[in-house]
N, C-alpha and C positions, 0 to 999 in steps of 0.2 A: 321792769324799770328799776333803777337803783334808787337808793335813799336820796342821793343828791338831786336826781331828776324830779322826784316827788316834792322835794323842798322848793325847787325852782317853780314847779307847777303850782304850788300854793300861792306864790306871788303873782305869777302870770295869769292865773285864773281870775284875778280881779278884772281882767279885760272883758269879762262877761258883762260888764256894765254897758257895752255897746250892743249886746243882744237883749238884755233886760235892763232898760234904763231905770235909774233910781236905786235899785237894790241888787243888781247883778254883781256889783263889785264886792258885796258881802256874801252873796250866795255861792259864788265860785270858790273862794278860799274855804268857806264853811264846809262845802261838800267834800273837797279834797282832804281837809283836816279830819272830818268825821270818818272818812273811809280808811285813812292810813295812820291815824294817831297811835293806835295800839301796836301796829306792825313795826313802825320806825320811830324811835324816841326823838330823833332830830326833827322829824316831820311834825311831831306834836308841838315842839317849841316854835318852829318856824310858822306853823299854822296859826298858833295863838298870836304871834307877832303880826302876821299878815292880817288876821281878823281885827286885831286891835287898831292897826293903822287904818284899815278901810272903814271901820265904824267911826273913828275919829274924823276922818276926811268927810264922811257922809254927814255927820253932825255939824261940822264946821261950814259946809257949803249950804 
């Protein structure tokens, strides 16, 4: 997969909340980010942004 695909997957993996209610939206982006942050610099940035957003949404709800 290309870097752009992994960046997209960081954001789409938040849909894991439908599989693991409550924290799946955090676990999905976290797993993708941890696996690919060292390999692709842009995935590191996008992963942090996706995690930040999902944590904020979880706290707000």
